[in-house]
C-alpha positions, -999 to 999 in steps of 0.1 A, spaced: -391 541 180 -416 561 197 -426 549 231 -455 563 247 -449 557 284 -482 557 312 -494 542 342 -515 513 342 -545 526 356 -538 554 325 -539 524 301 -570 510 317 -586 541 317 -578 548 278 -590 511 270 -625 521 287 -626 549 268 -623 532 235 -645 503 240 -674 532 259 -667 556 224 -671 527 199 -704 513 216 -718 548 219 -712 549 177 -731 522 170 -758 527 191 -786 524 177 -782 521 140 -753 496 141 -762 477 168 -744 444 159 -717 425 175 -697 423 145 -697 460 140 -690 468 172 -663 443 175 -640 454 144 -647 491 153 -630 484 188 -602 461 180 -593 488 150 -590 515 178 -571 489 201 -545 479 180 -538 517 172 -533 526 209 -515 494 217 -484 502 200 -454 507 220 -468 512 252 -444 512 283 -466 507 311 -441 519 342 -450 494 374 -455 502 408 -443 470 429 -439 451 398 -415 452 367 -424 474 337 -438 463 306 -440 475 271 -468 462 247 -476 459 213 -510 445 192 -519 432 158 -553 423 150 -565 402 122 -599 391 104 -601 358 94 -610 352 58 -621 317 60 -658 301 72 -676 323 93 -696 297 109 -670 294 137 -667 272 166 -641 290 186 -660 320 193 -659 356 175 -627 368 189 -598 347 194 -568 364 217 -530 354 207 -507 365 242 -469 362 236 -454 375 270 -416 375 275 -397 378 303 -365 394 316 -349 361 315 -359 357 278 -383 328 282 -411 334 262 -446 317 264 -476 319 241 -514 311 249 -544 318 234 -582 321 241 -617 332 226 -645 355 232 -682 350 220 -698 386 216 -732 391 224 -752 426 220 -782 431 248 -814 436 228 -830 472 224 -863 463 235 -863 430 260 -829 445 280 -819 405 276 -791 388 256 -815 371 231 -789 352 207 -772 331 233 -773 291 221 -762 270 243 -750 241 220 -726 270 203 -715 273 242 -705 238 247 -690 234 212 -669 265 221 -659 249 256 -645 218 238 -623 234 217 -607 256 240 -599 265 279 -611 296 299 -633 309 269 -656 340 277 -688 358 268 -683 391 261 -715 414 264 -721 447 249 -746 473 266 -760 508 254 -766 512 293 -741 512 317 -735 479 331 -743 474 371 -713 459 383 -717 438 415 -681 440 421 -661 471 440 -642 488 412 -640 519 431 -606 521 434 -601 525 396 -602 559 383 -631 579 380 -633 577 340 -639 538 345 -666 539 368 -695 533 338 -684 504 315 -704 490 290 -686 458 281 -683 427 302 -671 391 301 -682 362 320 -669 329 317 -687 305 293 -691 278 315 -711 301 341 -734 311 311 -739 275 302 -752 266 342 -773 296 340 -788 279 305 -789 245 321 -812 257 348 -836 275 327 -836 245 298 -821 210 313 -828 195 278 -812 220 255 -785 195 246 -809 177 231 -825 207 209 -814 221 174 -784 237 177 -797 272 165 -817 272 193 -815 301 211 -822 306 252 -827 345 261 -811 353 292 -816 383 316 -791 407 317 -789 415 359 -787 378 359 -754 373 345 -736 404 350 -736 392 384 -707 369 376 -688 396 351 -657 417 353 -653 450 326 -635 435 294 -611 461 298 -598 446 333 -598 413 316 -576 420 290 -550 442 314 -551 424 347 -557 386 331 -547 383 297 -513 406 301 -505 382 331 -507 351 315 -541 342 334 -569 324 314 -548 314 287 -551 281 270 -512 271 264 -517 240 244 -487 242 217 -509 226 187 -540 249 198 -517 281 195 -506 268 162 -542 261 150 -556 292 156 -523 310 142 -540 297 111 -517 263 110 -530 227 104 -523 198 130 -524 163 137 -549 156 164 -554 121 172 -560 100 144 -567 123 120 -557 160 106 -574 193 122 -584 211 89 -590 247 92 -618 245 65 -637 225 83 -633 238 117 -627 270 113 -614 298 133 -624 330 155 -635 355 130 -614 376 147 -577 377 159 -559 399 186 -526 391 188 -508 410 219 -470 409 229 -465 416 263 -423 423 270 -417 425 309 -384 441 317 -362 466 302 -373 480 270 -353 466 237 -345 487 207 -363 459 184 -396 448 191 -406 415 172 -443 422 159 -442 388 139 -466 366 153 -464 341 127 -498 341 120 -509 326 86 -514 353 62 -537 328 40 -563 325 63 -562 360 80 -562 397 66 -547 429 89 -575 451 99 -565 484 88 -595 502 86 -626 507 111 -652 500 89 -658 460 75 -658 455 42 -691 444 44 -710 468 54 
């Protein structure tokens, strides 16, 4: 088993590099959320295989990842990217949590996020806890919060996340009656307005998700995101009717001493998901 050892800050810099390079490669000719997302996830799962992070004041931990593409209905009610995080602790206890990201690109000319749909965000929030809006930008994102303690290579990032409930509040201030509008109605949001509340995507993954933060630990929901139906109240939650995130990133975080065998089986239903093995989407 080939193990790559690095510091936490080196890992952060490497993830920022992946995100930055894929966005650079996509702009302007392939400036589409789906195209950018797939390229980032493909490069992510190549890097995050048997990575051992040497902690400073905390335990060492090992990371492994697998990325999938949903093969069913693409009209998702959970956002574009699902995150499934399985964390194993030194006492052998294991927790699994999920959340989702809805990806949007900044418009080339208006410098706004033109495609944000208030009712869509409302639907996502009703289905899963702590969802985020993921924003891709072709220019360095102006951060309000101080990240000067991070490596110099991470001072400029091109992908940031903000809680969907914050975006929901911004839209409500602009269009108080958006609930009554068509579900496809869009509310352009100025980039600077929304960036005030954001953190870099790499920060959210490494310093939040890897620690089990901002995740929904509902067992039935975890099962459903993996591609399995379950009973909900008086009816059966059917995948064909509710759909799933377009992409699913499964992350294993094992704290403590490195084991000789690392379980990479996340129990994902391969009838609905196919593993991403190429950076180029089949439909492009």
